[in-house]
C-alpha positions as CSV (number, residue, x, y, z in Angstrom):
1,X,0.0,0.0,0.0
2,X,1.5,3.3,-1.1
3,X,0.8,6.4,1.1
4,X,1.2,10.1,0.6
5,X,1.5,12.0,3.9
6,X,0.5,15.6,4.2
7,X,1.6,17.2,7.5
8,X,3.3,20.5,8.2
9,X,4.5,19.6,11.7
10,X,7.6,17.4,11.7
11,X,7.0,15.6,15.1
12,X,3.4,14.9,14.1
13,X,4.6,13.5,10.7
14,X,7.1,11.3,12.4
15,X,4.6,9.9,14.9
16,X,2.0,9.3,12.2
17,X,4.5,7.3,10.2
18,X,5.3,5.2,13.2
19,X,1.6,4.5,13.8
20,X,1.1,3.7,10.2
21,X,3.8,1.1,10.1
22,X,2.4,-0.5,13.2
23,X,-1.1,-0.6,11.8
24,X,0.0,-1.6,8.3
25,X,3.6,-2.9,8.1
26,X,3.2,-3.3,4.3
27,X,2.6,0.5,3.9
28,X,5.2,2.5,2.0
29,X,5.2,6.3,2.4
30,X,6.1,7.9,-0.9
31,X,6.5,11.5,0.2
32,X,5.8,13.8,3.2
33,X,4.6,17.2,2.1
34,X,3.7,20.3,4.1
35,X,1.9,22.6,1.7
36,X,-1.2,22.6,-0.5
37,X,0.9,23.8,-3.5
38,X,3.4,21.0,-3.0
39,X,0.7,18.4,-2.8
40,X,-1.0,19.6,-6.0
41,X,2.4,19.6,-7.8
42,X,3.2,16.1,-6.6
43,X,-0.2,14.7,-7.5
44,X,0.0,16.2,-11.0
45,X,3.3,14.4,-11.7
46,X,2.9,11.0,-9.9
47,X,0.5,8.1,-10.0
48,X,-2.3,8.4,-7.4
49,X,-1.2,6.7,-4.2
50,X,-3.4,4.0,-2.6
51,X,-4.1,6.3,0.4
52,X,-3.5,9.9,1.5
53,X,-3.0,10.7,5.1
54,X,-3.6,14.4,5.5
55,X,-3.7,17.0,8.2
56,X,-6.4,19.7,7.6
57,X,-4.2,22.7,8.2
58,X,-1.0,22.8,6.1
59,X,1.6,25.5,6.0
60,X,0.0,27.5,3.2
61,X,-3.7,26.8,3.8
62,X,-6.3,24.0,4.2
63,X,-5.6,20.7,2.6
64,X,-9.3,20.6,1.6
65,X,-8.3,23.0,-1.2
66,X,-6.5,20.1,-2.9
67,X,-9.7,18.3,-3.5
68,X,-11.5,21.5,-4.5
69,X,-8.8,22.3,-7.1
70,X,-8.0,18.8,-8.5
71,X,-9.6,15.4,-9.1
72,X,-7.9,13.1,-6.7
73,X,-9.0,9.5,-6.9
74,X,-7.2,8.3,-3.8
75,X,-9.1,7.7,-0.6
76,X,-8.0,9.9,2.3
77,X,-7.8,9.7,6.0
78,X,-7.8,13.2,7.6
79,X,-6.0,13.9,10.8
80,X,-6.6,17.2,12.6
81,X,-6.8,18.9,16.0
82,X,-10.1,20.5,14.9
83,X,-13.5,19.0,14.2
84,X,-15.0,22.0,12.4
85,X,-14.1,20.7,8.9
86,X,-15.7,17.2,9.1
87,X,-18.5,17.9,6.6
88,X,-16.1,19.3,4.0
89,X,-13.7,16.5,4.6
90,X,-16.3,13.8,3.8
91,X,-16.8,15.4,0.4
92,X,-13.2,14.5,-0.5
93,X,-13.5,10.7,-0.7
94,X,-12.7,10.6,3.0
95,X,-12.4,7.2,4.7
96,X,-12.1,8.7,8.2
97,X,-11.7,11.9,10.1
98,X,-9.3,11.3,13.1
99,X,-8.7,13.9,15.8
100,X,-5.2,14.4,17.1
101,X,-3.5,12.8,18.9
102,X,-4.3,9.9,16.6
103,X,-4.6,6.6,18.5
104,X,-3.3,3.3,16.9
105,X,-6.7,1.6,17.3
106,X,-8.4,4.4,15.5
107,X,-6.0,4.3,12.6
108,X,-6.3,0.5,12.5
109,X,-10.1,0.8,12.3
110,X,-9.8,3.4,9.5
111,X,-7.5,1.1,7.5
112,X,-9.8,-1.8,8.0
113,X,-12.6,0.3,6.7
114,X,-10.5,1.2,3.7
115,X,-9.8,-2.5,3.0
116,X,-13.5,-3.2,3.1
117,X,-14.1,-0.4,0.6
118,X,-11.4,-1.9,-1.7
119,X,-13.0,-5.4,-1.4
120,X,-16.4,-3.9,-2.2
121,X,-15.0,-2.2,-5.3
122,X,-13.4,-5.4,-6.5
123,X,-16.5,-7.4,-5.9
124,X,-18.7,-4.8,-7.6
125,X,-16.4,-5.0,-10.7
126,X,-16.6,-8.8,-10.6
127,X,-20.3,-8.7,-10.4
128,X,-20.6,-6.3,-13.3
129,X,-18.2,-8.5,-15.4
130,X,-20.2,-11.6,-14.5
131,X,-23.5,-9.9,-15.4
132,X,-22.1,-8.8,-18.8
133,X,-20.8,-12.3,-19.6
134,X,-23.8,-14.3,-18.4
135,X,-26.6,-15.5,-20.7
136,X,-30.3,-14.7,-19.7
137,X,-31.0,-15.6,-16.2
138,X,-31.8,-19.2,-15.2
139,X,-32.6,-20.3,-11.6
140,X,-29.0,-21.2,-11.0
141,X,-27.5,-18.0,-12.4
142,X,-30.0,-16.0,-10.4
143,X,-28.8,-17.8,-7.3
144,X,-25.2,-16.9,-8.2
145,X,-26.1,-13.3,-8.5
146,X,-27.9,-13.3,-5.2
147,X,-24.8,-14.8,-3.6
148,X,-22.7,-12.1,-5.1
149,X,-25.1,-9.4,-3.8
150,X,-24.9,-11.0,-0.3
151,X,-21.1,-10.7,-0.4
152,X,-21.4,-7.0,-1.4
153,X,-23.8,-6.4,1.5
154,X,-21.4,-8.1,3.8
155,X,-18.7,-5.6,2.8
156,X,-21.0,-2.7,3.6
157,X,-22.1,-3.8,7.0
158,X,-20.4,-2.5,10.2
159,X,-18.1,-4.7,12.2
160,X,-19.5,-8.2,12.8
161,X,-21.5,-8.7,16.0
162,X,-22.4,-12.4,15.7
163,X,-21.7,-15.6,13.8
164,X,-24.1,-18.3,12.8
165,X,-22.4,-21.5,13.9
166,X,-23.3,-25.2,13.6
167,X,-23.9,-27.3,16.7
168,X,-24.9,-30.8,15.6
169,X,-27.9,-30.4,13.4
170,X,-28.6,-26.9,14.7
171,X,-27.5,-23.4,13.7
172,X,-26.9,-21.1,16.6
173,X,-26.2,-17.3,16.7
174,X,-23.0,-16.8,18.6
175,X,-22.1,-13.2,19.8
176,X,-18.7,-12.1,18.7
177,X,-18.0,-11.1,22.3
178,X,-17.9,-14.8,23.2
179,X,-15.0,-15.5,20.7
180,X,-11.6,-15.8,22.4
181,X,-9.6,-16.4,19.2
182,X,-9.7,-17.7,15.6
183,X,-7.2,-20.3,14.4
184,X,-6.5,-21.2,10.8
185,X,-5.1,-24.7,10.1
186,X,-5.1,-26.6,6.8
187,X,-7.4,-24.1,5.2
188,X,-10.0,-24.5,8.0
189,X,-10.8,-21.6,10.4
190,X,-11.9,-22.5,13.9
191,X,-13.6,-20.2,16.4
192,X,-12.7,-20.9,20.0
193,X,-15.0,-19.3,22.6
194,X,-14.0,-18.0,26.0
195,X,-15.3,-21.2,27.6
196,X,-13.5,-23.5,25.2
197,X,-16.1,-24.4,22.7
198,X,-15.0,-24.8,19.1
199,X,-16.8,-24.1,15.9
200,X,-15.7,-24.3,12.2
201,X,-16.4,-21.1,10.3
202,X,-16.7,-20.5,6.5
203,X,-14.3,-17.6,6.5
204,X,-10.7,-17.0,5.9
205,X,-8.6,-15.1,8.5
206,X,-8.2,-12.3,5.9
207,X,-12.0,-12.0,5.7
208,X,-12.3,-12.0,9.5
209,X,-9.6,-9.4,9.8
210,X,-11.8,-7.0,7.7
211,X,-15.0,-7.9,9.5
212,X,-13.8,-7.7,13.2
213,X,-13.3,-4.5,15.1
214,X,-9.5,-3.8,15.2
215,X,-9.9,-2.1,18.6
216,X,-11.0,-5.5,20.0
217,X,-9.2,-8.0,17.7
218,X,-5.6,-8.4,16.7
219,X,-4.0,-10.7,14.2
220,X,-1.1,-12.2,16.1
221,X,0.4,-14.1,13.2
222,X,-0.6,-15.8,10.0
223,X,-2.6,-18.4,11.9
224,X,-4.4,-16.6,14.7
225,X,-6.6,-13.6,15.5
226,X,-7.3,-13.0,19.2
227,X,-9.8,-10.9,21.1
228,X,-8.3,-8.5,23.7
229,X,-9.5,-10.4,26.9
230,X,-8.0,-13.6,25.7
231,X,-4.5,-12.2,25.8
232,X,-3.3,-12.9,29.3
233,X,0.5,-12.4,29.2
234,X,3.4,-11.7,26.9
235,X,6.8,-13.4,27.3
236,X,10.0,-12.3,25.6
237,X,11.3,-14.9,23.0
238,X,14.3,-15.3,20.8
239,X,15.0,-12.8,18.1
240,X,12.8,-10.1,19.5
241,X,9.7,-12.2,19.2
242,X,6.9,-12.4,21.8
243,X,5.3,-15.6,23.1
244,X,1.7,-14.9,23.8
245,X,-0.2,-16.6,26.6
246,X,-3.9,-17.0,25.6
247,X,-7.0,-18.2,27.5
248,X,-8.2,-20.7,26.6
249,X,-4.8,-22.0,25.8
250,X,-4.1,-23.3,22.3
251,X,-2.4,-26.6,21.8
252,X,0.7,-25.0,20.5
253,X,2.8,-21.9,21.2
254,X,1.7,-18.6,19.7
255,X,4.5,-16.4,18.6
256,X,4.4,-12.8,17.4
257,X,7.2,-11.7,15.1
258,X,9.6,-8.9,16.0
259,X,8.1,-6.7,13.3
260,X,4.6,-7.0,14.9
261,X,5.6,-7.0,18.5
262,X,5.5,-3.2,19.0
263,X,2.1,-3.0,17.3
264,X,0.8,-5.7,19.6
265,X,2.1,-3.8,22.7
266,X,0.5,-0.6,21.4
267,X,-2.8,-2.4,20.8
268,X,-2.8,-3.8,24.3
269,X,-2.1,-0.4,25.8
270,X,-5.1,1.1,23.9
Protein backbone atom coordinates (compact mmCIF):
# COMPACT_ATOMS: atom_id res chain seq x y z
CA UNK A 1 0.00 0.00 0.00
CA UNK A 2 1.47 3.33 -1.10
CA UNK A 3 0.77 6.39 1.06
CA UNK A 4 1.17 10.14 0.58
CA UNK A 5 1.50 11.97 3.91
CA UNK A 6 0.47 15.62 4.17
CA UNK A 7 1.56 17.19 7.46
CA UNK A 8 3.28 20.50 8.24
CA UNK A 9 4.54 19.59 11.73
CA UNK A 10 7.63 17.37 11.71
CA UNK A 11 6.97 15.62 15.08
CA UNK A 12 3.39 14.87 14.06
CA UNK A 13 4.57 13.47 10.71
CA UNK A 14 7.14 11.25 12.42
CA UNK A 15 4.58 9.94 14.92
CA UNK A 16 2.01 9.28 12.22
CA UNK A 17 4.54 7.33 10.16
CA UNK A 18 5.35 5.16 13.18
CA UNK A 19 1.65 4.51 13.82
CA UNK A 20 1.07 3.72 10.16
CA UNK A 21 3.84 1.11 10.08
CA UNK A 22 2.43 -0.46 13.24
CA UNK A 23 -1.08 -0.58 11.81
CA UNK A 24 -0.01 -1.63 8.29
CA UNK A 25 3.58 -2.94 8.09
CA UNK A 26 3.25 -3.27 4.32
CA UNK A 27 2.62 0.48 3.91
CA UNK A 28 5.20 2.53 1.99
CA UNK A 29 5.24 6.32 2.43
CA UNK A 30 6.05 7.88 -0.94
CA UNK A 31 6.46 11.46 0.23
CA UNK A 32 5.84 13.76 3.18
CA UNK A 33 4.62 17.21 2.08
CA UNK A 34 3.69 20.26 4.14
CA UNK A 35 1.89 22.56 1.67
CA UNK A 36 -1.18 22.58 -0.54
CA UNK A 37 0.92 23.78 -3.48
CA UNK A 38 3.44 21.01 -2.98
CA UNK A 39 0.72 18.38 -2.78
CA UNK A 40 -0.96 19.61 -5.98
CA UNK A 41 2.37 19.59 -7.82
CA UNK A 42 3.22 16.11 -6.57
CA UNK A 43 -0.19 14.67 -7.49
CA UNK A 44 0.05 16.19 -10.97
CA UNK A 45 3.33 14.38 -11.68
CA UNK A 46 2.92 11.04 -9.89
CA UNK A 47 0.47 8.12 -10.02
CA UNK A 48 -2.26 8.37 -7.41
CA UNK A 49 -1.25 6.66 -4.16
CA UNK A 50 -3.37 3.97 -2.56
CA UNK A 51 -4.06 6.29 0.39
CA UNK A 52 -3.51 9.89 1.46
CA UNK A 53 -3.02 10.70 5.13
CA UNK A 54 -3.63 14.41 5.48
CA UNK A 55 -3.74 17.04 8.18
CA UNK A 56 -6.41 19.68 7.55
CA UNK A 57 -4.23 22.72 8.18
CA UNK A 58 -1.02 22.81 6.12
CA UNK A 59 1.64 25.50 5.98
CA UNK A 60 -0.05 27.48 3.17
CA UNK A 61 -3.74 26.77 3.75
CA UNK A 62 -6.33 24.04 4.24
CA UNK A 63 -5.59 20.70 2.62
CA UNK A 64 -9.25 20.55 1.59
CA UNK A 65 -8.31 23.02 -1.16
CA UNK A 66 -6.47 20.14 -2.87
CA UNK A 67 -9.71 18.28 -3.51
CA UNK A 68 -11.48 21.49 -4.54
CA UNK A 69 -8.81 22.28 -7.14
CA UNK A 70 -8.02 18.82 -8.53
CA UNK A 71 -9.57 15.42 -9.12
CA UNK A 72 -7.86 13.10 -6.65
CA UNK A 73 -9.05 9.47 -6.88
CA UNK A 74 -7.16 8.30 -3.80
CA UNK A 75 -9.09 7.69 -0.57
CA UNK A 76 -8.00 9.94 2.27
CA UNK A 77 -7.82 9.73 6.05
CA UNK A 78 -7.82 13.19 7.59
CA UNK A 79 -5.99 13.88 10.84
CA UNK A 80 -6.55 17.15 12.64
CA UNK A 81 -6.83 18.86 16.00
CA UNK A 82 -10.12 20.48 14.93
CA UNK A 83 -13.53 18.98 14.20
CA UNK A 84 -14.96 22.00 12.37
CA UNK A 85 -14.10 20.69 8.88
CA UNK A 86 -15.67 17.22 9.09
CA UNK A 87 -18.48 17.87 6.62
CA UNK A 88 -16.14 19.33 3.98
CA UNK A 89 -13.71 16.46 4.60
CA UNK A 90 -16.27 13.81 3.78
CA UNK A 91 -16.85 15.42 0.40
CA UNK A 92 -13.24 14.54 -0.49
CA UNK A 93 -13.53 10.73 -0.71
CA UNK A 94 -12.73 10.57 2.99
CA UNK A 95 -12.45 7.22 4.74
CA UNK A 96 -12.14 8.68 8.24
CA UNK A 97 -11.68 11.92 10.15
CA UNK A 98 -9.34 11.33 13.10
CA UNK A 99 -8.75 13.88 15.81
CA UNK A 100 -5.21 14.38 17.09
CA UNK A 101 -3.48 12.84 18.86
CA UNK A 102 -4.34 9.90 16.62
CA UNK A 103 -4.61 6.59 18.47
CA UNK A 104 -3.33 3.35 16.95
CA UNK A 105 -6.68 1.58 17.33
CA UNK A 106 -8.44 4.43 15.51
CA UNK A 107 -5.97 4.29 12.64
CA UNK A 108 -6.30 0.50 12.47
CA UNK A 109 -10.10 0.85 12.30
CA UNK A 110 -9.81 3.40 9.50
CA UNK A 111 -7.46 1.14 7.51
CA UNK A 112 -9.81 -1.82 8.04
CA UNK A 113 -12.63 0.32 6.66
CA UNK A 114 -10.45 1.18 3.66
CA UNK A 115 -9.78 -2.53 3.02
CA UNK A 116 -13.51 -3.20 3.11
CA UNK A 117 -14.08 -0.41 0.60
CA UNK A 118 -11.42 -1.91 -1.66
CA UNK A 119 -12.97 -5.38 -1.40
CA UNK A 120 -16.38 -3.91 -2.19
CA UNK A 121 -14.98 -2.18 -5.28
CA UNK A 122 -13.38 -5.43 -6.52
CA UNK A 123 -16.55 -7.44 -5.88
CA UNK A 124 -18.65 -4.82 -7.65
CA UNK A 125 -16.43 -5.01 -10.73
CA UNK A 126 -16.56 -8.81 -10.64
CA UNK A 127 -20.34 -8.72 -10.40
CA UNK A 128 -20.55 -6.32 -13.35
CA UNK A 129 -18.25 -8.54 -15.40
CA UNK A 130 -20.22 -11.65 -14.50
CA UNK A 131 -23.49 -9.93 -15.42
CA UNK A 132 -22.10 -8.83 -18.78
CA UNK A 133 -20.84 -12.33 -19.62
CA UNK A 134 -23.84 -14.27 -18.35
CA UNK A 135 -26.63 -15.53 -20.65
CA UNK A 136 -30.26 -14.73 -19.75
CA UNK A 137 -31.01 -15.59 -16.16
CA UNK A 138 -31.78 -19.16 -15.15
CA UNK A 139 -32.63 -20.29 -11.60
CA UNK A 140 -28.99 -21.24 -11.00
CA UNK A 141 -27.53 -18.05 -12.43
CA UNK A 142 -29.98 -16.01 -10.37
CA UNK A 143 -28.75 -17.79 -7.26
CA UNK A 144 -25.16 -16.92 -8.15
CA UNK A 145 -26.15 -13.29 -8.54
CA UNK A 146 -27.93 -13.30 -5.18
CA UNK A 147 -24.85 -14.81 -3.56
CA UNK A 148 -22.68 -12.08 -5.10
CA UNK A 149 -25.06 -9.42 -3.82
CA UNK A 150 -24.94 -10.96 -0.34
CA UNK A 151 -21.13 -10.68 -0.39
CA UNK A 152 -21.42 -7.04 -1.41
CA UNK A 153 -23.81 -6.38 1.46
CA UNK A 154 -21.40 -8.08 3.85
CA UNK A 155 -18.71 -5.61 2.82
CA UNK A 156 -21.00 -2.66 3.58
CA UNK A 157 -22.09 -3.82 7.03
CA UNK A 158 -20.42 -2.51 10.20
CA UNK A 159 -18.13 -4.73 12.23
CA UNK A 160 -19.53 -8.19 12.79
CA UNK A 161 -21.51 -8.72 15.99
CA UNK A 162 -22.36 -12.42 15.73
CA UNK A 163 -21.65 -15.63 13.80
CA UNK A 164 -24.09 -18.33 12.79
CA UNK A 165 -22.38 -21.54 13.94
CA UNK A 166 -23.33 -25.18 13.58
CA UNK A 167 -23.89 -27.32 16.67
CA UNK A 168 -24.90 -30.81 15.65
CA UNK A 169 -27.89 -30.40 13.35
CA UNK A 170 -28.64 -26.92 14.65
CA UNK A 171 -27.48 -23.44 13.68
CA UNK A 172 -26.91 -21.09 16.59
CA UNK A 173 -26.20 -17.33 16.68
CA UNK A 174 -22.96 -16.78 18.59
CA UNK A 175 -22.09 -13.23 19.75
CA UNK A 176 -18.65 -12.07 18.68
CA UNK A 177 -18.01 -11.10 22.32
CA UNK A 178 -17.89 -14.83 23.17
CA UNK A 179 -15.03 -15.48 20.73
CA UNK A 180 -11.60 -15.79 22.35
CA UNK A 181 -9.60 -16.43 19.19
CA UNK A 182 -9.74 -17.71 15.61
CA UNK A 183 -7.22 -20.27 14.36
CA UNK A 184 -6.49 -21.21 10.75
CA UNK A 185 -5.11 -24.69 10.09
CA UNK A 186 -5.11 -26.65 6.81
CA UNK A 187 -7.44 -24.10 5.17
CA UNK A 188 -9.98 -24.46 8.00
CA UNK A 189 -10.75 -21.65 10.43
CA UNK A 190 -11.93 -22.54 13.92
CA UNK A 191 -13.56 -20.15 16.35
CA UNK A 192 -12.73 -20.91 19.99
CA UNK A 193 -15.00 -19.34 22.60
CA UNK A 194 -14.04 -17.98 25.99
CA UNK A 195 -15.35 -21.20 27.60
CA UNK A 196 -13.45 -23.49 25.22
CA UNK A 197 -16.13 -24.45 22.69
CA UNK A 198 -15.00 -24.84 19.08
CA UNK A 199 -16.84 -24.07 15.87
CA UNK A 200 -15.68 -24.26 12.24
CA UNK A 201 -16.36 -21.08 10.25
CA UNK A 202 -16.72 -20.54 6.54
CA UNK A 203 -14.33 -17.58 6.54
CA UNK A 204 -10.65 -17.01 5.94
CA UNK A 205 -8.58 -15.07 8.47
CA UNK A 206 -8.21 -12.31 5.89
CA UNK A 207 -11.99 -11.97 5.67
CA UNK A 208 -12.33 -12.00 9.45
CA UNK A 209 -9.64 -9.35 9.81
CA UNK A 210 -11.79 -6.99 7.73
CA UNK A 211 -15.03 -7.90 9.54
CA UNK A 212 -13.81 -7.68 13.15
CA UNK A 213 -13.33 -4.47 15.12
CA UNK A 214 -9.54 -3.84 15.21
CA UNK A 215 -9.91 -2.15 18.59
CA UNK A 216 -10.98 -5.53 20.00
CA UNK A 217 -9.20 -8.05 17.75
CA UNK A 218 -5.57 -8.37 16.70
CA UNK A 219 -3.96 -10.70 14.17
CA UNK A 220 -1.06 -12.17 16.10
CA UNK A 221 0.40 -14.10 13.16
CA UNK A 222 -0.64 -15.82 9.96
CA UNK A 223 -2.62 -18.45 11.85
CA UNK A 224 -4.40 -16.65 14.68
CA UNK A 225 -6.58 -13.63 15.51
CA UNK A 226 -7.25 -13.01 19.22
CA UNK A 227 -9.75 -10.87 21.09
CA UNK A 228 -8.31 -8.54 23.74
CA UNK A 229 -9.55 -10.35 26.91
CA UNK A 230 -8.02 -13.63 25.66
CA UNK A 231 -4.49 -12.20 25.78
CA UNK A 232 -3.26 -12.88 29.32
CA UNK A 233 0.52 -12.38 29.20
CA UNK A 234 3.43 -11.68 26.88
CA UNK A 235 6.79 -13.41 27.28
CA UNK A 236 10.01 -12.31 25.55
CA UNK A 237 11.27 -14.86 23.03
CA UNK A 238 14.31 -15.35 20.84
CA UNK A 239 15.04 -12.80 18.11
CA UNK A 240 12.79 -10.09 19.53
CA UNK A 241 9.67 -12.23 19.15
CA UNK A 242 6.92 -12.44 21.76
CA UNK A 243 5.34 -15.60 23.15
CA UNK A 244 1.65 -14.89 23.76
CA UNK A 245 -0.23 -16.62 26.55
CA UNK A 246 -3.91 -16.98 25.63
CA UNK A 247 -6.99 -18.18 27.48
CA UNK A 248 -8.25 -20.70 26.61
CA UNK A 249 -4.76 -21.98 25.82
CA UNK A 250 -4.12 -23.29 22.28
CA UNK A 251 -2.43 -26.65 21.83
CA UNK A 252 0.72 -24.96 20.48
CA UNK A 253 2.84 -21.92 21.19
CA UNK A 254 1.65 -18.62 19.70
CA UNK A 255 4.52 -16.40 18.60
CA UNK A 256 4.40 -12.82 17.37
CA UNK A 257 7.17 -11.66 15.05
CA UNK A 258 9.61 -8.94 16.02
CA UNK A 259 8.05 -6.72 13.34
CA UNK A 260 4.58 -6.98 14.89
CA UNK A 261 5.64 -6.97 18.54
CA UNK A 262 5.52 -3.21 18.97
CA UNK A 263 2.11 -3.01 17.28
CA UNK A 264 0.78 -5.68 19.63
CA UNK A 265 2.06 -3.82 22.70
CA UNK A 266 0.49 -0.57 21.45
CA UNK A 267 -2.81 -2.36 20.82
CA UNK A 268 -2.82 -3.82 24.32
CA UNK A 269 -2.13 -0.40 25.84
CA UNK A 270 -5.06 1.09 23.92
